[in-house]
A tleap script that builds the chain and sets N, CA, C and O, in Angstrom:
source leaprc.protein.ff14SB
mol = sequence {
  NMET THR GLU HIE VAL TRP SER TYR LYS SER
  THR ALA GLY HIE LEU ALA GLY THR GLN LEU
  THR GLY TYR LYS VAL GLU ALA ILE ASP GLY
  SER ILE GLY LYS VAL ASP LYS HIE SER ASP
  GLU VAL GLY ASP ALA TYR LEU VAL VAL ASP
  THR GLY VAL TRP ILE PHE GLY LYS GLU VAL
  LEU LEU PRO ALA GLY THR VAL VAL ARG ILE
  ASP VAL ASP GLU ARG LYS ILE PHE VAL GLU
  GLN THR LYS GLU GLN ILE LYS ASP ALA PRO
  GLU LEU HIE ARG ASP LYS HIE LEU GLU ASP
  PRO ASP TYR ARG GLN GLN LEU GLY THR TYR
  TYR GLY PRO GLY GLY PRO PHE GLY GLY PRO
  LEU CVAL
}
set mol.1.N position { 14.638 -4.766 9.808 }
set mol.1.CA position { 13.740 -4.049 10.121 }
set mol.1.C position { 12.828 -3.894 8.481 }
set mol.1.O position { 13.120 -4.141 7.311 }
set mol.2.N position { 11.671 -3.373 9.166 }
set mol.2.CA position { 10.652 -2.920 8.256 }
set mol.2.C position { 10.164 -1.514 7.373 }
set mol.2.O position { 9.100 -1.135 6.883 }
set mol.3.N position { 11.529 -0.981 7.458 }
set mol.3.CA position { 11.315 0.808 8.042 }
set mol.3.C position { 11.623 0.715 6.025 }
set mol.3.O position { 11.625 1.886 5.646 }
set mol.4.N position { 11.787 0.028 5.143 }
set mol.4.CA position { 11.569 0.156 3.871 }
set mol.4.C position { 11.025 -0.133 3.323 }
set mol.4.O position { 11.354 0.087 2.157 }
set mol.5.N position { 10.058 -0.680 3.469 }
set mol.5.CA position { 8.337 -0.834 3.432 }
set mol.5.C position { 8.131 0.374 3.124 }
set mol.5.O position { 7.758 0.658 1.985 }
set mol.6.N position { 8.277 1.060 3.811 }
set mol.6.CA position { 7.372 3.160 3.897 }
set mol.6.C position { 7.970 3.913 2.655 }
set mol.6.O position { 7.307 4.909 2.367 }
set mol.7.N position { 9.249 3.649 1.706 }
set mol.7.CA position { 9.651 4.695 0.375 }
set mol.7.C position { 8.556 3.047 -0.514 }
set mol.7.O position { 8.288 1.846 -0.470 }
set mol.8.N position { 8.371 4.283 -1.161 }
set mol.8.CA position { 9.230 4.236 -3.272 }
set mol.8.C position { 9.408 3.730 -3.341 }
set mol.8.O position { 9.772 3.263 -2.262 }
set mol.9.N position { 9.572 2.733 -4.540 }
set mol.9.CA position { 10.906 1.290 -5.565 }
set mol.9.C position { 11.714 2.774 -5.596 }
set mol.9.O position { 11.392 3.888 -5.183 }
set mol.10.N position { 13.030 2.209 -6.347 }
set mol.10.CA position { 12.721 3.743 -6.950 }
set mol.10.C position { 12.673 2.856 -8.432 }
set mol.10.O position { 13.824 2.504 -8.695 }
set mol.11.N position { 12.030 2.548 -9.119 }
set mol.11.CA position { 11.563 1.905 -9.825 }
set mol.11.C position { 10.295 1.994 -10.335 }
set mol.11.O position { 9.724 1.639 -11.367 }
set mol.12.N position { 9.935 2.732 -9.033 }
set mol.12.CA position { 7.832 2.219 -9.349 }
set mol.12.C position { 7.743 3.607 -10.113 }
set mol.12.O position { 8.765 3.980 -9.536 }
set mol.13.N position { 7.573 4.181 -10.528 }
set mol.13.CA position { 8.244 5.283 -11.012 }
set mol.13.C position { 7.169 7.052 -10.579 }
set mol.13.O position { 6.658 8.065 -11.056 }
set mol.14.N position { 7.372 6.467 -9.652 }
set mol.14.CA position { 6.662 8.106 -8.856 }
set mol.14.C position { 7.266 8.838 -8.119 }
set mol.14.O position { 8.050 8.592 -7.203 }
set mol.15.N position { 6.573 10.545 -8.877 }
set mol.15.CA position { 7.118 11.321 -8.149 }
set mol.15.C position { 6.750 11.622 -7.524 }
set mol.15.O position { 5.579 11.584 -7.149 }
set mol.16.N position { 8.333 12.411 -6.835 }
set mol.16.CA position { 6.616 12.849 -5.295 }
set mol.16.C position { 5.883 13.911 -6.375 }
set mol.16.O position { 5.697 14.086 -7.579 }
set mol.17.N position { 5.587 14.528 -4.972 }
set mol.17.CA position { 4.513 15.821 -5.352 }
set mol.17.C position { 3.055 14.910 -6.220 }
set mol.17.O position { 1.895 15.196 -5.921 }
set mol.18.N position { 3.268 14.217 -6.900 }
set mol.18.CA position { 1.797 14.099 -8.029 }
set mol.18.C position { 0.551 13.296 -6.741 }
set mol.18.O position { 0.693 12.551 -5.771 }
set mol.19.N position { -0.571 13.927 -7.388 }
set mol.19.CA position { -1.326 13.483 -6.905 }
set mol.19.C position { -2.217 12.501 -7.539 }
set mol.19.O position { -2.642 12.501 -8.694 }
set mol.20.N position { -2.518 11.297 -6.171 }
set mol.20.CA position { -2.505 9.772 -6.641 }
set mol.20.C position { -4.080 9.413 -6.493 }
set mol.20.O position { -4.863 8.665 -7.077 }
set mol.21.N position { -4.150 10.458 -5.263 }
set mol.21.CA position { -6.488 10.007 -4.714 }
set mol.21.C position { -7.051 9.695 -6.553 }
set mol.21.O position { -6.599 10.101 -7.624 }
set mol.22.N position { -8.061 8.914 -6.242 }
set mol.22.CA position { -9.090 8.677 -7.505 }
set mol.22.C position { -7.877 7.699 -8.333 }
set mol.22.O position { -8.328 7.521 -9.465 }
set mol.23.N position { -7.064 7.282 -8.255 }
set mol.23.CA position { -6.380 6.530 -9.199 }
set mol.23.C position { -6.706 4.868 -8.876 }
set mol.23.O position { -7.518 4.589 -7.994 }
set mol.24.N position { -6.366 4.341 -9.258 }
set mol.24.CA position { -7.369 3.236 -9.656 }
set mol.24.C position { -6.257 2.323 -9.331 }
set mol.24.O position { -5.143 2.449 -9.840 }
set mol.25.N position { -6.689 1.027 -8.137 }
set mol.25.CA position { -5.048 0.184 -7.463 }
set mol.25.C position { -4.832 -0.989 -8.111 }
set mol.25.O position { -6.000 -1.082 -8.489 }
set mol.26.N position { -4.194 -2.207 -8.670 }
set mol.26.CA position { -4.289 -3.457 -9.338 }
set mol.26.C position { -3.727 -3.553 -8.508 }
set mol.26.O position { -2.905 -2.757 -8.053 }
set mol.27.N position { -4.066 -4.627 -8.093 }
set mol.27.CA position { -3.679 -5.584 -7.545 }
set mol.27.C position { -2.356 -7.198 -8.867 }
set mol.27.O position { -2.285 -7.327 -10.089 }
set mol.28.N position { -1.685 -7.951 -7.765 }
set mol.28.CA position { -0.924 -9.107 -9.224 }
set mol.28.C position { -1.974 -9.880 -9.830 }
set mol.28.O position { -1.659 -10.752 -10.640 }
set mol.29.N position { -4.008 -9.533 -9.351 }
set mol.29.CA position { -4.988 -10.529 -9.593 }
set mol.29.C position { -6.204 -9.756 -9.946 }
set mol.29.O position { -7.393 -10.015 -9.756 }
set mol.30.N position { -5.551 -8.626 -10.572 }
set mol.30.CA position { -7.414 -8.144 -10.512 }
set mol.30.C position { -7.151 -7.116 -9.811 }
set mol.30.O position { -6.220 -7.105 -9.005 }
set mol.31.N position { -8.320 -5.615 -10.124 }
set mol.31.CA position { -8.264 -4.292 -9.536 }
set mol.31.C position { -9.377 -4.243 -7.698 }
set mol.31.O position { -10.560 -4.438 -7.419 }
set mol.32.N position { -8.486 -3.982 -7.130 }
set mol.32.CA position { -8.455 -4.383 -5.579 }
set mol.32.C position { -9.461 -2.280 -5.258 }
set mol.32.O position { -9.285 -1.648 -4.217 }
set mol.33.N position { -10.029 -1.948 -6.015 }
set mol.33.CA position { -10.163 -0.111 -5.876 }
set mol.33.C position { -9.407 0.768 -6.170 }
set mol.33.O position { -8.582 0.710 -7.082 }
set mol.34.N position { -9.665 2.029 -5.163 }
set mol.34.CA position { -9.440 3.319 -5.596 }
set mol.34.C position { -8.450 4.082 -4.723 }
set mol.34.O position { -8.657 3.497 -3.659 }
set mol.35.N position { -7.637 4.871 -4.486 }
set mol.35.CA position { -6.691 5.105 -3.668 }
set mol.35.C position { -7.510 6.075 -2.848 }
set mol.35.O position { -8.190 6.972 -3.346 }
set mol.36.N position { -7.422 5.885 -1.846 }
set mol.36.CA position { -8.562 7.710 -0.678 }
set mol.36.C position { -7.864 8.489 -0.326 }
set mol.36.O position { -8.083 9.696 -0.227 }
set mol.37.N position { -6.585 7.708 0.001 }
set mol.37.CA position { -5.523 9.224 0.592 }
set mol.37.C position { -4.864 8.340 0.683 }
set mol.37.O position { -5.010 7.202 1.131 }
set mol.38.N position { -3.309 9.405 -0.209 }
set mol.38.CA position { -1.608 8.553 -0.193 }
set mol.38.C position { -0.635 10.146 0.845 }
set mol.38.O position { -0.774 11.368 0.900 }
set mol.39.N position { 0.557 8.803 1.653 }
set mol.39.CA position { 1.672 9.882 1.488 }
set mol.39.C position { 2.468 10.289 0.580 }
set mol.39.O position { 2.337 10.205 -0.641 }
set mol.40.N position { 3.383 10.778 1.247 }
set mol.40.CA position { 4.904 10.981 0.796 }
set mol.40.C position { 6.120 11.080 0.893 }
set mol.40.O position { 7.205 11.207 0.325 }
set mol.41.N position { 5.206 10.912 2.412 }
set mol.41.CA position { 6.396 11.217 4.007 }
set mol.41.C position { 7.165 10.585 3.259 }
set mol.41.O position { 6.770 9.940 2.287 }
set mol.42.N position { 8.117 10.666 3.540 }
set mol.42.CA position { 9.941 9.794 3.499 }
set mol.42.C position { 10.170 9.023 4.644 }
set mol.42.O position { 10.414 9.170 5.842 }
set mol.43.N position { 10.010 8.209 3.873 }
set mol.43.CA position { 10.419 7.262 5.242 }
set mol.43.C position { 9.154 6.650 5.576 }
set mol.43.O position { 9.281 5.522 6.053 }
set mol.44.N position { 7.533 7.227 5.421 }
set mol.44.CA position { 6.249 7.204 6.093 }
set mol.44.C position { 5.629 7.614 5.001 }
set mol.44.O position { 5.012 8.678 5.055 }
set mol.45.N position { 5.679 6.543 3.287 }
set mol.45.CA position { 5.188 6.643 2.406 }
set mol.45.C position { 4.460 5.762 2.681 }
set mol.45.O position { 4.809 4.836 3.413 }
set mol.46.N position { 2.347 5.942 1.727 }
set mol.46.CA position { 1.421 4.886 1.995 }
set mol.46.C position { 0.907 5.338 1.289 }
set mol.46.O position { 1.044 6.449 0.777 }
set mol.47.N position { -0.248 4.040 1.018 }
set mol.47.CA position { -2.450 5.456 0.434 }
set mol.47.C position { -2.880 4.041 1.566 }
set mol.47.O position { -2.493 3.351 2.509 }
set mol.48.N position { -4.102 4.325 0.480 }
set mol.48.CA position { -5.362 4.582 1.930 }
set mol.48.C position { -5.829 3.708 0.934 }
set mol.48.O position { -5.149 4.166 0.016 }
set mol.49.N position { -6.812 2.316 0.136 }
set mol.49.CA position { -7.022 2.072 -0.592 }
set mol.49.C position { -9.191 1.494 -0.020 }
set mol.49.O position { -9.873 0.673 0.594 }
set mol.50.N position { -9.226 2.775 -0.886 }
set mol.50.CA position { -11.140 2.330 -0.433 }
set mol.50.C position { -10.987 0.949 -1.222 }
set mol.50.O position { -9.968 0.737 -1.879 }
set mol.51.N position { -11.997 0.036 -1.143 }
set mol.51.CA position { -11.882 -1.565 -1.544 }
set mol.51.C position { -13.521 -1.427 -1.670 }
set mol.51.O position { -14.276 -2.343 -1.342 }
set mol.52.N position { -13.810 -0.612 -2.005 }
set mol.52.CA position { -15.068 -0.772 -2.270 }
set mol.52.C position { -15.966 -2.254 -1.796 }
set mol.52.O position { -15.388 -2.983 -0.990 }
set mol.53.N position { -17.317 -2.670 -2.281 }
set mol.53.CA position { -17.896 -3.295 -1.795 }
set mol.53.C position { -17.177 -5.090 -1.961 }
set mol.53.O position { -17.603 -6.163 -1.534 }
set mol.54.N position { -15.481 -4.602 -3.079 }
set mol.54.CA position { -15.151 -5.852 -3.354 }
set mol.54.C position { -14.874 -7.057 -1.144 }
set mol.54.O position { -15.209 -8.221 -0.925 }
set mol.55.N position { -14.093 -5.884 0.039 }
set mol.55.CA position { -14.429 -6.079 0.660 }
set mol.55.C position { -15.315 -6.132 1.546 }
set mol.55.O position { -14.967 -6.465 2.679 }
set mol.56.N position { -16.453 -5.875 1.322 }
set mol.56.CA position { -17.578 -4.951 2.464 }
set mol.56.C position { -16.820 -3.569 2.480 }
set mol.56.O position { -16.359 -3.378 3.605 }
set mol.57.N position { -16.622 -2.854 1.871 }
set mol.57.CA position { -16.057 -1.818 2.014 }
set mol.57.C position { -14.312 -1.152 2.527 }
set mol.57.O position { -13.574 -0.208 2.244 }
set mol.58.N position { -14.325 -2.219 3.326 }
set mol.58.CA position { -12.756 -1.613 4.136 }
set mol.58.C position { -11.863 -1.798 3.460 }
set mol.58.O position { -11.456 -2.555 2.579 }
set mol.59.N position { -11.511 -0.660 4.226 }
set mol.59.CA position { -10.011 0.441 3.968 }
set mol.59.C position { -8.892 -0.243 4.208 }
set mol.59.O position { -8.664 -0.923 5.208 }
set mol.60.N position { -8.003 -0.017 3.043 }
set mol.60.CA position { -6.750 -1.193 3.542 }
set mol.60.C position { -5.335 0.142 3.074 }
set mol.60.O position { -5.257 0.848 2.069 }
set mol.61.N position { -4.159 0.022 4.592 }
set mol.61.CA position { -3.755 0.660 4.027 }
set mol.61.C position { -2.143 -0.329 3.578 }
set mol.61.O position { -1.844 -1.259 4.327 }
set mol.62.N position { -1.312 -0.044 2.459 }
set mol.62.CA position { -0.264 -0.735 1.394 }
set mol.62.C position { 0.688 0.382 2.583 }
set mol.62.O position { 0.241 0.679 3.691 }
set mol.63.N position { 1.723 0.757 2.171 }
set mol.63.CA position { 3.072 0.893 2.329 }
set mol.63.C position { 3.438 1.412 0.912 }
set mol.63.O position { 2.835 2.053 0.051 }
set mol.64.N position { 3.832 1.240 0.949 }
set mol.64.CA position { 4.542 2.101 -0.688 }
set mol.64.C position { 5.824 1.114 -0.858 }
set mol.64.O position { 6.727 1.660 -1.492 }
set mol.65.N position { 6.009 0.262 -0.590 }
set mol.65.CA position { 7.009 -0.720 -0.496 }
set mol.65.C position { 6.269 -1.324 -1.477 }
set mol.65.O position { 6.868 -1.563 -2.526 }
set mol.66.N position { 4.608 -1.763 -1.361 }
set mol.66.CA position { 4.117 -1.969 -2.478 }
set mol.66.C position { 4.204 -2.438 -3.311 }
set mol.66.O position { 4.244 -3.626 -3.630 }
set mol.67.N position { 4.279 -0.881 -4.173 }
set mol.67.CA position { 3.674 -0.460 -4.909 }
set mol.67.C position { 4.850 -0.751 -6.504 }
set mol.67.O position { 5.464 0.266 -6.828 }
set mol.68.N position { 5.093 -1.897 -7.305 }
set mol.68.CA position { 6.011 -1.930 -8.579 }
set mol.68.C position { 5.666 -0.816 -9.827 }
set mol.68.O position { 6.647 -0.391 -10.437 }
set mol.69.N position { 4.735 -0.478 -10.108 }
set mol.69.CA position { 4.730 0.798 -10.832 }
set mol.69.C position { 3.016 1.562 -10.656 }
set mol.69.O position { 1.877 1.162 -10.415 }
set mol.70.N position { 3.828 3.093 -10.997 }
set mol.70.CA position { 2.148 3.623 -11.173 }
set mol.70.C position { 2.274 4.775 -13.272 }
set mol.70.O position { 3.087 5.418 -13.936 }
set mol.71.N position { 1.281 4.439 -13.312 }
set mol.71.CA position { 1.110 4.722 -14.461 }
set mol.71.C position { 0.143 6.165 -14.408 }
set mol.71.O position { -1.023 6.145 -14.014 }
set mol.72.N position { 0.674 7.102 -14.762 }
set mol.72.CA position { -0.087 8.167 -14.866 }
set mol.72.C position { -1.213 8.236 -15.267 }
set mol.72.O position { -2.248 8.283 -14.602 }
set mol.73.N position { -0.990 8.251 -17.120 }
set mol.73.CA position { -0.702 8.447 -18.089 }
set mol.73.C position { -2.725 6.757 -17.604 }
set mol.73.O position { -3.035 6.381 -18.735 }
set mol.74.N position { -3.259 6.355 -17.030 }
set mol.74.CA position { -4.082 5.578 -16.720 }
set mol.74.C position { -4.674 5.463 -15.357 }
set mol.74.O position { -5.653 4.881 -14.888 }
set mol.75.N position { -3.497 6.413 -14.776 }
set mol.75.CA position { -4.237 6.764 -13.621 }
set mol.75.C position { -4.409 4.788 -12.668 }
set mol.75.O position { -5.219 4.325 -11.865 }
set mol.76.N position { -3.527 4.388 -13.163 }
set mol.76.CA position { -3.127 3.227 -12.096 }
set mol.76.C position { -2.154 2.577 -11.519 }
set mol.76.O position { -1.471 1.890 -12.280 }
set mol.77.N position { -1.799 2.579 -10.110 }
set mol.77.CA position { -0.729 1.490 -9.203 }
set mol.77.C position { -1.343 0.180 -9.366 }
set mol.77.O position { -2.416 -0.421 -9.310 }
set mol.78.N position { -0.150 0.059 -9.587 }
set mol.78.CA position { 0.248 -1.368 -9.373 }
set mol.78.C position { 1.217 -2.776 -8.448 }
set mol.78.O position { 2.251 -3.301 -8.859 }
set mol.79.N position { 0.551 -3.072 -7.274 }
set mol.79.CA position { 0.649 -3.335 -6.211 }
set mol.79.C position { 1.370 -5.203 -6.270 }
set mol.79.O position { 1.148 -5.834 -7.303 }
set mol.80.N position { 1.940 -5.694 -5.457 }
set mol.80.CA position { 2.531 -7.019 -6.025 }
set mol.80.C position { 2.189 -7.678 -4.947 }
set mol.80.O position { 2.879 -8.586 -4.484 }
set mol.81.N position { 1.379 -7.385 -4.577 }
set mol.81.CA position { -0.218 -8.593 -3.525 }
set mol.81.C position { -0.848 -9.171 -4.430 }
set mol.81.O position { -0.972 -8.694 -5.559 }
set mol.82.N position { -1.329 -10.267 -4.063 }
set mol.82.CA position { -3.166 -9.941 -4.780 }
set mol.82.C position { -4.046 -9.822 -3.973 }
set mol.82.O position { -3.774 -9.515 -2.812 }
set mol.83.N position { -5.261 -10.023 -4.365 }
set mol.83.CA position { -6.694 -9.330 -3.660 }
set mol.83.C position { -6.451 -10.107 -2.729 }
set mol.83.O position { -6.562 -9.510 -1.658 }
set mol.84.N position { -5.910 -12.141 -2.496 }
set mol.84.CA position { -6.506 -12.833 -0.936 }
set mol.84.C position { -4.985 -11.867 0.249 }
set mol.84.O position { -5.247 -11.130 1.200 }
set mol.85.N position { -3.693 -12.182 -0.194 }
set mol.85.CA position { -2.882 -11.202 0.378 }
set mol.85.C position { -3.184 -9.612 1.097 }
set mol.85.O position { -2.689 -9.141 2.120 }
set mol.86.N position { -3.656 -9.325 0.648 }
set mol.86.CA position { -4.480 -7.663 0.641 }
set mol.86.C position { -5.594 -7.647 1.278 }
set mol.86.O position { -5.505 -7.052 2.352 }
set mol.87.N position { -7.044 -8.246 0.940 }
set mol.87.CA position { -7.941 -8.743 2.152 }
set mol.87.C position { -7.589 -9.103 3.241 }
set mol.87.O position { -8.212 -8.803 4.259 }
set mol.88.N position { -5.934 -10.207 3.228 }
set mol.88.CA position { -6.769 -10.703 5.091 }
set mol.88.C position { -4.987 -9.686 5.866 }
set mol.88.O position { -4.293 -10.043 6.818 }
set mol.89.N position { -4.813 -8.440 4.955 }
set mol.89.CA position { -3.228 -7.711 5.826 }
set mol.89.C position { -4.484 -7.582 7.562 }
set mol.89.O position { -5.632 -7.860 7.907 }
set mol.90.N position { -3.475 -7.103 7.998 }
set mol.90.CA position { -4.568 -6.185 9.038 }
set mol.90.C position { -5.478 -5.702 8.831 }
set mol.90.O position { -5.865 -5.689 7.662 }
set mol.91.N position { -6.099 -5.202 9.649 }
set mol.91.CA position { -7.391 -3.920 9.238 }
set mol.91.C position { -6.593 -2.335 9.443 }
set mol.91.O position { -5.630 -1.965 10.113 }
set mol.92.N position { -7.540 -1.649 8.498 }
set mol.92.CA position { -7.053 -0.146 8.886 }
set mol.92.C position { -7.530 0.376 9.712 }
set mol.92.O position { -8.742 0.585 9.670 }
set mol.93.N position { -6.634 0.858 10.956 }
set mol.93.CA position { -7.239 1.556 11.991 }
set mol.93.C position { -7.500 3.073 11.400 }
set mol.93.O position { -8.580 3.095 11.991 }
set mol.94.N position { -7.465 4.237 10.814 }
set mol.94.CA position { -7.829 5.169 10.062 }
set mol.94.C position { -7.647 6.280 11.743 }
set mol.94.O position { -6.958 7.251 11.430 }
set mol.95.N position { -7.898 6.332 12.692 }
set mol.95.CA position { -7.611 6.874 13.958 }
set mol.95.C position { -6.695 7.152 14.239 }
set mol.95.O position { -6.304 8.311 14.381 }
set mol.96.N position { -5.669 5.480 14.513 }
set mol.96.CA position { -4.456 5.482 14.969 }
set mol.96.C position { -3.205 4.594 13.975 }
set mol.96.O position { -2.340 3.891 14.496 }
set mol.97.N position { -3.325 4.782 12.661 }
set mol.97.CA position { -3.132 4.486 11.988 }
set mol.97.C position { -1.275 5.686 11.905 }
set mol.97.O position { -0.232 5.077 12.141 }
set mol.98.N position { -1.237 6.407 11.750 }
set mol.98.CA position { -0.040 7.806 12.577 }
set mol.98.C position { 0.187 8.023 13.561 }
set mol.98.O position { 0.714 9.136 13.584 }
set mol.99.N position { 0.099 7.522 14.724 }
set mol.99.CA position { 0.056 7.681 15.468 }
set mol.99.C position { 0.778 6.843 16.860 }
set mol.99.O position { 1.248 7.341 17.883 }
set mol.100.N position { 0.618 4.856 16.309 }
set mol.100.CA position { 0.511 3.889 16.871 }
set mol.100.C position { 1.774 3.046 16.534 }
set mol.100.O position { 1.826 2.062 15.796 }
set mol.101.N position { 2.631 3.549 17.125 }
set mol.101.CA position { 4.351 2.831 15.912 }
set mol.101.C position { 3.570 0.794 16.002 }
set mol.101.O position { 3.676 0.032 15.041 }
set mol.102.N position { 2.978 0.446 17.158 }
set mol.102.CA position { 3.305 -0.872 17.022 }
set mol.102.C position { 2.445 -1.185 15.885 }
set mol.102.O position { 2.810 -1.975 15.015 }
set mol.103.N position { 1.191 -0.529 15.859 }
set mol.103.CA position { 0.395 -0.753 14.407 }
set mol.103.C position { 1.479 -1.279 13.038 }
set mol.103.O position { 1.678 -2.305 12.388 }
set mol.104.N position { 2.077 0.358 13.110 }
set mol.104.CA position { 2.890 0.574 11.963 }
set mol.104.C position { 4.145 0.017 11.214 }
set mol.104.O position { 4.639 0.166 10.096 }
set mol.105.N position { 4.652 -1.238 13.209 }
set mol.105.CA position { 5.897 -2.275 12.952 }
set mol.105.C position { 4.794 -3.586 12.638 }
set mol.105.O position { 5.222 -4.721 12.426 }
set mol.106.N position { 3.150 -3.220 12.641 }
set mol.106.CA position { 2.935 -5.143 11.984 }
set mol.106.C position { 2.390 -4.538 10.798 }
set mol.106.O position { 2.337 -5.614 10.201 }
set mol.107.N position { 1.942 -3.725 9.960 }
set mol.107.CA position { 1.919 -3.040 8.301 }
set mol.107.C position { 3.217 -3.791 8.172 }
set mol.107.O position { 3.215 -4.913 7.668 }
set mol.108.N position { 4.700 -3.036 8.750 }
set mol.108.CA position { 5.500 -3.153 8.397 }
set mol.108.C position { 5.456 -4.880 8.070 }
set mol.108.O position { 5.197 -5.233 6.919 }
set mol.109.N position { 5.614 -5.498 8.706 }
set mol.109.CA position { 6.222 -7.008 9.178 }
set mol.109.C position { 4.935 -7.746 7.968 }
set mol.109.O position { 5.257 -8.788 7.396 }
set mol.110.N position { 4.123 -7.383 7.798 }
set mol.110.CA position { 3.067 -8.288 6.934 }
set mol.110.C position { 3.633 -7.301 5.631 }
set mol.110.O position { 3.376 -7.732 6.756 }
set mol.111.N position { 3.890 -6.853 5.031 }
set mol.111.CA position { 4.272 -6.848 3.713 }
set mol.111.C position { 5.723 -6.497 3.697 }
set mol.111.O position { 5.942 -5.805 2.703 }
set mol.112.N position { 7.025 -6.741 4.550 }
set mol.112.CA position { 8.404 -6.690 3.989 }
set mol.112.C position { 8.904 -7.827 4.111 }
set mol.112.O position { 8.372 -8.821 4.605 }
set mol.113.N position { 9.845 -7.731 3.706 }
set mol.113.CA position { 10.810 -8.780 4.036 }
set mol.113.C position { 10.750 -10.545 4.673 }
set mol.113.O position { 11.482 -10.694 5.651 }
set mol.114.N position { 10.284 -11.325 4.403 }
set mol.114.CA position { 10.305 -12.080 5.719 }
set mol.114.C position { 9.287 -12.375 5.950 }
set mol.114.O position { 9.025 -13.551 6.206 }
set mol.115.N position { 8.222 -11.278 5.939 }
set mol.115.CA position { 6.119 -11.610 6.141 }
set mol.115.C position { 6.096 -11.831 5.851 }
set mol.115.O position { 6.994 -11.942 5.016 }
set mol.116.N position { 4.433 -12.764 5.815 }
set mol.116.CA position { 3.501 -14.113 5.201 }
set mol.116.C position { 3.391 -13.435 3.397 }
set mol.116.O position { 3.350 -14.123 2.377 }
set mol.117.N position { 3.366 -11.890 3.492 }
set mol.117.CA position { 3.434 -11.669 2.408 }
set mol.117.C position { 4.633 -10.162 1.687 }
set mol.117.O position { 4.428 -9.243 0.895 }
set mol.118.N position { 5.524 -10.495 2.280 }
set mol.118.CA position { 6.028 -9.896 1.470 }
set mol.118.C position { 7.576 -10.120 0.704 }
set mol.118.O position { 7.932 -11.298 0.727 }
set mol.119.N position { 7.920 -9.781 0.465 }
set mol.119.CA position { 9.537 -9.870 -0.708 }
set mol.119.C position { 10.135 -10.764 -0.126 }
set mol.119.O position { 9.754 -10.941 1.031 }
set mol.120.N position { 10.869 -11.353 -0.452 }
set mol.120.CA position { 12.084 -11.962 -0.001 }
set mol.120.C position { 13.160 -11.305 0.702 }
set mol.120.O position { 13.637 -10.210 0.405 }
set mol.121.N position { 13.612 -12.277 1.943 }
set mol.121.CA position { 14.897 -11.825 3.272 }
set mol.121.C position { 15.848 -10.593 1.777 }
set mol.121.O position { 15.350 -10.636 0.652 }
set mol.122.N position { 17.106 -9.662 2.015 }
set mol.122.CA position { 17.638 -10.131 1.354 }
set mol.122.C position { 19.120 -9.863 1.965 }
set mol.122.O position { 20.114 -10.312 1.395 }
savepdb mol mol.pdb
quit
């Protein structure tokens, strides 16, 4: 089951309704870009991150479950993946990421427990 990756962890410090657009996103090993878009929808929360020139302008979709901490004062979001793991994530398809359950499942599997770069199986 990959549904929990689409919700913020209770320890992340996220407050529903907080505008995260423009926040810097920090991987374990450094900055990966800025939040271009985000959703707080219960069970379907995510960040769309513009990586800029780092990976040639690619945008990535990070499920909310990848967020370990949000620093509102510094306007930074910390995620539990490395830059390489994020670079190798399934490509964002802006036109279908909300409507395509297969794409959502692919991302959930990638980032979820037991996935190549998800957390441990619980």
